[in-house]
PDB file of the backbone (N, CA, C, O) and the ligand in Angstrom, with CONECT records:
HET     ZN  A 101       1
ATOM      1  N   MET A   1     154.845  69.084  85.260  1.00  0.00           N
ATOM      2  CA  MET A   1     153.473  69.541  85.003  1.00  0.00           C
ATOM      3  C   MET A   1     152.630  69.346  86.251  1.00  0.00           C
ATOM      4  O   MET A   1     152.700  68.312  86.915  1.00  0.00           O
ATOM      5  N   SER A   2     151.860  70.328  86.547  1.00  0.00           N
ATOM      6  CA  SER A   2     150.959  70.230  87.688  1.00  0.00           C
ATOM      7  C   SER A   2     149.539  70.019  87.205  1.00  0.00           C
ATOM      8  O   SER A   2     149.103  70.579  86.199  1.00  0.00           O
ATOM      9  N   ASP A   3     148.842  69.199  87.952  1.00  0.00           N
ATOM     10  CA  ASP A   3     147.445  68.959  87.627  1.00  0.00           C
ATOM     11  C   ASP A   3     146.537  69.918  88.374  1.00  0.00           C
ATOM     12  O   ASP A   3     145.316  69.896  88.213  1.00  0.00           O
ATOM     13  N   GLU A   4     147.141  70.748  89.182  1.00  0.00           N
ATOM     14  CA  GLU A   4     146.338  71.666  89.972  1.00  0.00           C
ATOM     15  C   GLU A   4     145.620  72.654  89.070  1.00  0.00           C
ATOM     16  O   GLU A   4     146.199  73.168  88.113  1.00  0.00           O
ATOM     17  N   PRO A   5     144.353  72.916  89.381  1.00  0.00           N
ATOM     18  CA  PRO A   5     143.664  73.964  88.623  1.00  0.00           C
ATOM     19  C   PRO A   5     144.296  75.315  88.911  1.00  0.00           C
ATOM     20  O   PRO A   5     144.846  75.557  89.985  1.00  0.00           O
ATOM     21  N   ILE A   6     144.200  76.171  87.930  1.00  0.00           N
ATOM     22  CA  ILE A   6     144.779  77.504  88.094  1.00  0.00           C
ATOM     23  C   ILE A   6     143.999  78.281  89.136  1.00  0.00           C
ATOM     24  O   ILE A   6     142.775  78.391  89.064  1.00  0.00           O
ATOM     25  N   ARG A   7     144.710  78.807  90.086  1.00  0.00           N
ATOM     26  CA  ARG A   7     144.056  79.633  91.101  1.00  0.00           C
ATOM     27  C   ARG A   7     144.636  81.035  91.013  1.00  0.00           C
ATOM     28  O   ARG A   7     145.846  81.234  91.115  1.00  0.00           O
ATOM     29  N   LEU A   8     143.769  81.975  90.827  1.00  0.00           N
ATOM     30  CA  LEU A   8     144.204  83.355  90.759  1.00  0.00           C
ATOM     31  C   LEU A   8     143.814  84.050  92.051  1.00  0.00           C
ATOM     32  O   LEU A   8     142.676  83.952  92.509  1.00  0.00           O
ATOM     33  N   THR A   9     144.758  84.738  92.617  1.00  0.00           N
ATOM     34  CA  THR A   9     144.467  85.484  93.826  1.00  0.00           C
ATOM     35  C   THR A   9     143.474  86.590  93.516  1.00  0.00           C
ATOM     36  O   THR A   9     143.584  87.280  92.503  1.00  0.00           O
ATOM     37  N   GLU A  10     142.518  86.745  94.393  1.00  0.00           N
ATOM     38  CA  GLU A  10     141.511  87.778  94.154  1.00  0.00           C
ATOM     39  C   GLU A  10     142.182  89.131  94.034  1.00  0.00           C
ATOM     40  O   GLU A  10     143.067  89.485  94.814  1.00  0.00           O
ATOM     41  N   GLY A  11     141.742  89.865  93.049  1.00  0.00           N
ATOM     42  CA  GLY A  11     142.328  91.190  92.836  1.00  0.00           C
ATOM     43  C   GLY A  11     143.461  91.143  91.834  1.00  0.00           C
ATOM     44  O   GLY A  11     143.938  92.192  91.399  1.00  0.00           O
ATOM     45  N   MET A  12     143.905  89.955  91.456  1.00  0.00           N
ATOM     46  CA  MET A  12     145.004  89.844  90.503  1.00  0.00           C
ATOM     47  C   MET A  12     144.550  89.262  89.175  1.00  0.00           C
ATOM     48  O   MET A  12     145.363  89.084  88.268  1.00  0.00           O
ATOM     49  N   SER A  13     143.269  88.966  89.051  1.00  0.00           N
ATOM     50  CA  SER A  13     142.800  88.346  87.828  1.00  0.00           C
ATOM     51  C   SER A  13     142.920  89.299  86.649  1.00  0.00           C
ATOM     52  O   SER A  13     142.252  90.333  86.624  1.00  0.00           O
ATOM     53  N   PRO A  14     143.752  88.975  85.680  1.00  0.00           N
ATOM     54  CA  PRO A  14     143.928  89.866  84.534  1.00  0.00           C
ATOM     55  C   PRO A  14     142.790  89.748  83.531  1.00  0.00           C
ATOM     56  O   PRO A  14     142.582  90.650  82.720  1.00  0.00           O
ATOM     57  N   VAL A  15     142.067  88.666  83.578  1.00  0.00           N
ATOM     58  CA  VAL A  15     141.014  88.435  82.609  1.00  0.00           C
ATOM     59  C   VAL A  15     139.733  88.054  83.347  1.00  0.00           C
ATOM     60  O   VAL A  15     139.744  87.225  84.256  1.00  0.00           O
ATOM     61  N   ALA A  16     138.661  88.662  82.945  1.00  0.00           N
ATOM     62  CA  ALA A  16     137.371  88.290  83.518  1.00  0.00           C
ATOM     63  C   ALA A  16     136.964  86.936  82.980  1.00  0.00           C
ATOM     64  O   ALA A  16     136.879  86.738  81.768  1.00  0.00           O
ATOM     65  N   ARG A  17     136.717  86.017  83.871  1.00  0.00           N
ATOM     66  CA  ARG A  17     136.359  84.677  83.431  1.00  0.00           C
ATOM     67  C   ARG A  17     134.861  84.448  83.633  1.00  0.00           C
ATOM     68  O   ARG A  17     134.254  85.016  84.541  1.00  0.00           O
ATOM     69  N   PRO A  18     134.284  83.625  82.791  1.00  0.00           N
ATOM     70  CA  PRO A  18     132.856  83.334  82.949  1.00  0.00           C
ATOM     71  C   PRO A  18     132.578  82.721  84.312  1.00  0.00           C
ATOM     72  O   PRO A  18     133.361  81.925  84.832  1.00  0.00           O
ATOM     73  N   ARG A  19     131.470  83.102  84.863  1.00  0.00           N
ATOM     74  CA  ARG A  19     131.095  82.560  86.163  1.00  0.00           C
ATOM     75  C   ARG A  19     129.848  81.715  86.010  1.00  0.00           C
ATOM     76  O   ARG A  19     129.144  81.799  85.004  1.00  0.00           O
ATOM     77  N   GLY A  20     129.585  80.911  87.005  1.00  0.00           N
ATOM     78  CA  GLY A  20     128.373  80.116  86.988  1.00  0.00           C
ATOM     79  C   GLY A  20     128.696  78.650  86.933  1.00  0.00           C
ATOM     80  O   GLY A  20     129.239  78.091  87.886  1.00  0.00           O
ATOM     81  N   LYS A  21     128.364  78.016  85.820  1.00  0.00           N
ATOM     82  CA  LYS A  21     128.543  76.567  85.771  1.00  0.00           C
ATOM     83  C   LYS A  21     129.980  76.151  85.536  1.00  0.00           C
ATOM     84  O   LYS A  21     130.321  74.976  85.672  1.00  0.00           O
ATOM     85  N   VAL A  22     130.821  77.103  85.186  1.00  0.00           N
ATOM     86  CA  VAL A  22     132.216  76.761  84.955  1.00  0.00           C
ATOM     87  C   VAL A  22     132.893  76.448  86.282  1.00  0.00           C
ATOM     88  O   VAL A  22     132.906  77.278  87.191  1.00  0.00           O
ATOM     89  N   LEU A  23     133.445  75.275  86.387  1.00  0.00           N
ATOM     90  CA  LEU A  23     134.066  74.841  87.631  1.00  0.00           C
ATOM     91  C   LEU A  23     135.580  74.812  87.518  1.00  0.00           C
ATOM     92  O   LEU A  23     136.271  74.454  88.472  1.00  0.00           O
ATOM     93  N   GLY A  24     136.090  75.182  86.376  1.00  0.00           N
ATOM     94  CA  GLY A  24     137.541  75.224  86.230  1.00  0.00           C
ATOM     95  C   GLY A  24     138.117  73.974  85.610  1.00  0.00           C
ATOM     96  O   GLY A  24     139.338  73.828  85.540  1.00  0.00           O
ATOM     97  N   HIS A  25     137.270  73.069  85.160  1.00  0.00           N
ATOM     98  CA  HIS A  25     137.773  71.855  84.511  1.00  0.00           C
ATOM     99  C   HIS A  25     137.247  71.785  83.087  1.00  0.00           C
ATOM    100  O   HIS A  25     136.095  72.122  82.814  1.00  0.00           O
ATOM    101  N   ILE A  26     138.104  71.346  82.198  1.00  0.00           N
ATOM    102  CA  ILE A  26     137.753  71.227  80.793  1.00  0.00           C
ATOM    103  C   ILE A  26     137.836  69.761  80.399  1.00  0.00           C
ATOM    104  O   ILE A  26     138.757  69.047  80.797  1.00  0.00           O
ATOM    105  N   CYS A  27     136.870  69.329  79.620  1.00  0.00           N
ATOM    106  CA  CYS A  27     136.861  67.948  79.144  1.00  0.00           C
ATOM    107  C   CYS A  27     138.171  67.626  78.427  1.00  0.00           C
ATOM    108  O   CYS A  27     138.658  68.396  77.599  1.00  0.00           O
ATOM    109  N   GLU A  28     138.727  66.457  78.773  1.00  0.00           N
ATOM    110  CA  GLU A  28     140.012  66.056  78.184  1.00  0.00           C
ATOM    111  C   GLU A  28     139.842  65.298  76.874  1.00  0.00           C
ATOM    112  O   GLU A  28     140.835  64.941  76.241  1.00  0.00           O
ATOM    113  N   HIS A  29     138.644  65.053  76.466  1.00  0.00           N
ATOM    114  CA  HIS A  29     138.442  64.332  75.206  1.00  0.00           C
ATOM    115  C   HIS A  29     139.006  65.181  74.070  1.00  0.00           C
ATOM    116  O   HIS A  29     138.715  66.374  73.983  1.00  0.00           O
ATOM    117  N   PRO A  30     139.818  64.568  73.193  1.00  0.00           N
ATOM    118  CA  PRO A  30     140.452  65.334  72.114  1.00  0.00           C
ATOM    119  C   PRO A  30     139.432  66.130  71.302  1.00  0.00           C
ATOM    120  O   PRO A  30     138.467  65.576  70.774  1.00  0.00           O
ATOM    121  N   GLY A  31     139.660  67.411  71.216  1.00  0.00           N
ATOM    122  CA  GLY A  31     138.817  68.255  70.386  1.00  0.00           C
ATOM    123  C   GLY A  31     137.529  68.695  71.026  1.00  0.00           C
ATOM    124  O   GLY A  31     136.724  69.368  70.383  1.00  0.00           O
ATOM    125  N   CYS A  32     137.306  68.334  72.281  1.00  0.00           N
ATOM    126  CA  CYS A  32     136.032  68.685  72.909  1.00  0.00           C
ATOM    127  C   CYS A  32     136.124  70.073  73.536  1.00  0.00           C
ATOM    128  O   CYS A  32     135.626  71.047  72.973  1.00  0.00           O
ATOM    129  N   GLY A  33     136.759  70.160  74.697  1.00  0.00           N
ATOM    130  CA  GLY A  33     136.934  71.451  75.331  1.00  0.00           C
ATOM    131  C   GLY A  33     135.719  71.970  76.068  1.00  0.00           C
ATOM    132  O   GLY A  33     135.683  73.134  76.467  1.00  0.00           O
ATOM    133  N   CYS A  34     134.724  71.120  76.253  1.00  0.00           N
ATOM    134  CA  CYS A  34     133.540  71.534  77.008  1.00  0.00           C
ATOM    135  C   CYS A  34     133.868  71.630  78.496  1.00  0.00           C
ATOM    136  O   CYS A  34     134.887  71.119  78.959  1.00  0.00           O
ATOM    137  N   ASP A  35     132.989  72.289  79.225  1.00  0.00           N
ATOM    138  CA  ASP A  35     133.105  72.280  80.679  1.00  0.00           C
ATOM    139  C   ASP A  35     132.943  70.849  81.173  1.00  0.00           C
ATOM    140  O   ASP A  35     132.022  70.139  80.771  1.00  0.00           O
ATOM    141  N   ALA A  36     133.839  70.444  82.037  1.00  0.00           N
ATOM    142  CA  ALA A  36     133.819  69.069  82.506  1.00  0.00           C
ATOM    143  C   ALA A  36     133.203  68.997  83.895  1.00  0.00           C
ATOM    144  O   ALA A  36     133.674  69.636  84.836  1.00  0.00           O
ATOM    145  N   GLY A  37     132.170  68.229  84.001  1.00  0.00           N
ATOM    146  CA  GLY A  37     131.497  68.092  85.284  1.00  0.00           C
ATOM    147  C   GLY A  37     131.801  66.788  85.993  1.00  0.00           C
ATOM    148  O   GLY A  37     131.403  66.580  87.139  1.00  0.00           O
ATOM    149  N   TRP A  38     132.518  65.906  85.292  1.00  0.00           N
ATOM    150  CA  TRP A  38     132.813  64.591  85.868  1.00  0.00           C
ATOM    151  C   TRP A  38     134.315  64.443  86.039  1.00  0.00           C
ATOM    152  O   TRP A  38     135.074  64.567  85.078  1.00  0.00           O
ATOM    153  N   GLY A  39     134.733  64.182  87.249  1.00  0.00           N
ATOM    154  CA  GLY A  39     136.153  63.984  87.521  1.00  0.00           C
ATOM    155  C   GLY A  39     136.419  62.540  87.886  1.00  0.00           C
ATOM    156  O   GLY A  39     135.614  61.886  88.549  1.00  0.00           O
ATOM    157  N   PHE A  40     137.575  62.052  87.435  1.00  0.00           N
ATOM    158  CA  PHE A  40     137.969  60.675  87.716  1.00  0.00           C
ATOM    159  C   PHE A  40     139.380  60.701  88.270  1.00  0.00           C
ATOM    160  O   PHE A  40     140.270  61.323  87.690  1.00  0.00           O
ATOM    161  N   ALA A  41     139.579  60.045  89.362  1.00  0.00           N
ATOM    162  CA  ALA A  41     140.907  60.042  89.960  1.00  0.00           C
ATOM    163  C   ALA A  41     141.064  58.850  90.875  1.00  0.00           C
ATOM    164  O   ALA A  41     140.116  58.378  91.502  1.00  0.00           O
ATOM    165  N   LYS A  42     142.300  58.378  90.928  1.00  0.00           N
ATOM    166  CA  LYS A  42     142.677  57.409  91.937  1.00  0.00           C
ATOM    167  C   LYS A  42     143.507  58.147  92.976  1.00  0.00           C
ATOM    168  O   LYS A  42     144.075  59.202  92.692  1.00  0.00           O
ATOM    169  N   PRO A  43     143.576  57.588  94.183  1.00  0.00           N
ATOM    170  CA  PRO A  43     144.419  58.220  95.203  1.00  0.00           C
ATOM    171  C   PRO A  43     145.842  58.405  94.703  1.00  0.00           C
ATOM    172  O   PRO A  43     146.418  57.508  94.087  1.00  0.00           O
ATOM    173  N   ARG A  44     146.399  59.571  94.973  1.00  0.00           N
ATOM    174  CA  ARG A  44     147.772  59.907  94.592  1.00  0.00           C
ATOM    175  C   ARG A  44     147.981  59.881  93.091  1.00  0.00           C
ATOM    176  O   ARG A  44     149.114  59.753  92.627  1.00  0.00           O
ATOM    177  N   ARG A  45     146.920  59.999  92.333  1.00  0.00           N
ATOM    178  CA  ARG A  45     147.047  60.074  90.884  1.00  0.00           C
ATOM    179  C   ARG A  45     146.418  61.377  90.421  1.00  0.00           C
ATOM    180  O   ARG A  45     145.511  61.900  91.069  1.00  0.00           O
ATOM    181  N   PRO A  46     146.894  61.898  89.309  1.00  0.00           N
ATOM    182  CA  PRO A  46     146.242  63.092  88.755  1.00  0.00           C
ATOM    183  C   PRO A  46     144.790  62.791  88.398  1.00  0.00           C
ATOM    184  O   PRO A  46     144.444  61.676  88.008  1.00  0.00           O
ATOM    185  N   SER A  47     143.964  63.802  88.539  1.00  0.00           N
ATOM    186  CA  SER A  47     142.558  63.612  88.183  1.00  0.00           C
ATOM    187  C   SER A  47     142.354  63.896  86.699  1.00  0.00           C
ATOM    188  O   SER A  47     143.114  64.640  86.079  1.00  0.00           O
ATOM    189  N   HIS A  48     141.330  63.297  86.158  1.00  0.00           N
ATOM    190  CA  HIS A  48     140.973  63.491  84.750  1.00  0.00           C
ATOM    191  C   HIS A  48     139.522  63.928  84.694  1.00  0.00           C
ATOM    192  O   HIS A  48     138.672  63.405  85.414  1.00  0.00           O
ATOM    193  N   TRP A  49     139.255  64.888  83.835  1.00  0.00           N
ATOM    194  CA  TRP A  49     137.926  65.495  83.807  1.00  0.00           C
ATOM    195  C   TRP A  49     137.305  65.388  82.425  1.00  0.00           C
ATOM    196  O   TRP A  49     137.968  65.553  81.401  1.00  0.00           O
ATOM    197  N   PHE A  50     136.012  65.107  82.434  1.00  0.00           N
ATOM    198  CA  PHE A  50     135.295  64.964  81.172  1.00  0.00           C
ATOM    199  C   PHE A  50     133.894  65.551  81.295  1.00  0.00           C
ATOM    200  O   PHE A  50     133.330  65.646  82.385  1.00  0.00           O
ATOM    201  N   CYS A  51     133.357  65.936  80.159  1.00  0.00           N
ATOM    202  CA  CYS A  51     131.992  66.429  80.120  1.00  0.00           C
ATOM    203  C   CYS A  51     131.019  65.244  80.154  1.00  0.00           C
ATOM    204  O   CYS A  51     131.426  64.082  80.141  1.00  0.00           O
ATOM    205  N   PHE A  52     129.751  65.565  80.197  1.00  0.00           N
ATOM    206  CA  PHE A  52     128.739  64.504  80.271  1.00  0.00           C
ATOM    207  C   PHE A  52     128.857  63.552  79.090  1.00  0.00           C
ATOM    208  O   PHE A  52     128.753  62.336  79.249  1.00  0.00           O
ATOM    209  N   GLY A  53     129.075  64.115  77.900  1.00  0.00           N
ATOM    210  CA  GLY A  53     129.099  63.290  76.702  1.00  0.00           C
ATOM    211  C   GLY A  53     130.299  62.370  76.614  1.00  0.00           C
ATOM    212  O   GLY A  53     130.274  61.371  75.897  1.00  0.00           O
ATOM    213  N   HIS A  54     131.358  62.711  77.350  1.00  0.00           N
ATOM    214  CA  HIS A  54     132.590  61.938  77.264  1.00  0.00           C
ATOM    215  C   HIS A  54     132.986  61.327  78.595  1.00  0.00           C
ATOM    216  O   HIS A  54     134.111  60.852  78.747  1.00  0.00           O
ATOM    217  N   LYS A  55     132.092  61.332  79.547  1.00  0.00           N
ATOM    218  CA  LYS A  55     132.490  60.829  80.856  1.00  0.00           C
ATOM    219  C   LYS A  55     132.856  59.343  80.813  1.00  0.00           C
ATOM    220  O   LYS A  55     133.566  58.850  81.688  1.00  0.00           O
ATOM    221  N   ALA A  56     132.368  58.635  79.792  1.00  0.00           N
ATOM    222  CA  ALA A  56     132.779  57.232  79.647  1.00  0.00           C
ATOM    223  C   ALA A  56     134.283  57.128  79.421  1.00  0.00           C
ATOM    224  O   ALA A  56     134.908  56.136  79.797  1.00  0.00           O
ATOM    225  N   ASP A  57     134.858  58.157  78.807  1.00  0.00           N
ATOM    226  CA  ASP A  57     136.312  58.149  78.615  1.00  0.00           C
ATOM    227  C   ASP A  57     137.038  58.085  79.949  1.00  0.00           C
ATOM    228  O   ASP A  57     138.074  57.434  80.081  1.00  0.00           O
ATOM    229  N   GLY A  58     136.480  58.765  80.921  1.00  0.00           N
ATOM    230  CA  GLY A  58     137.129  58.839  82.231  1.00  0.00           C
ATOM    231  C   GLY A  58     137.172  57.502  82.936  1.00  0.00           C
ATOM    232  O   GLY A  58     138.047  57.267  83.770  1.00  0.00           O
ATOM    233  N   GLU A  59     136.254  56.638  82.619  1.00  0.00           N
ATOM    234  CA  GLU A  59     136.241  55.340  83.279  1.00  0.00           C
ATOM    235  C   GLU A  59     137.483  54.530  82.923  1.00  0.00           C
ATOM    236  O   GLU A  59     137.828  53.579  83.625  1.00  0.00           O
ATOM    237  N   ASN A  60     138.151  54.902  81.841  1.00  0.00           N
ATOM    238  CA  ASN A  60     139.397  54.229  81.498  1.00  0.00           C
ATOM    239  C   ASN A  60     140.495  54.542  82.519  1.00  0.00           C
ATOM    240  O   ASN A  60     141.496  53.832  82.611  1.00  0.00           O
ATOM    241  N   PHE A  61     140.284  55.621  83.282  1.00  0.00           N
ATOM    242  CA  PHE A  61     141.301  56.014  84.252  1.00  0.00           C
ATOM    243  C   PHE A  61     141.031  55.417  85.617  1.00  0.00           C
ATOM    244  O   PHE A  61     141.842  55.576  86.530  1.00  0.00           O
ATOM    245  N   LEU A  62     139.921  54.740  85.774  1.00  0.00           N
ATOM    246  CA  LEU A  62     139.583  54.168  87.082  1.00  0.00           C
ATOM    247  C   LEU A  62     140.091  52.728  87.185  1.00  0.00           C
ATOM    248  O   LEU A  62     139.901  52.078  88.213  1.00  0.00           O
TER     249      LEU A  62
HETATM  250 ZN    ZN A 101     133.750  66.241  76.165  1.00  0.00          ZN2+
END
């Protein structure tokens, strides 16, 4: 499994994706699925992303 965000080459995007505040990360809190603005990561570790309401969850990864 890769933690890399999906990158689509320009011109190959099969689906129009929302633009603007979406940064490509989704909150990892079970059942949430909100746009995640807070990332938590240690060096050489996968990053974990959470929304504002669940960013406390991410502190468990630090
Ligand atoms: Zn959330």
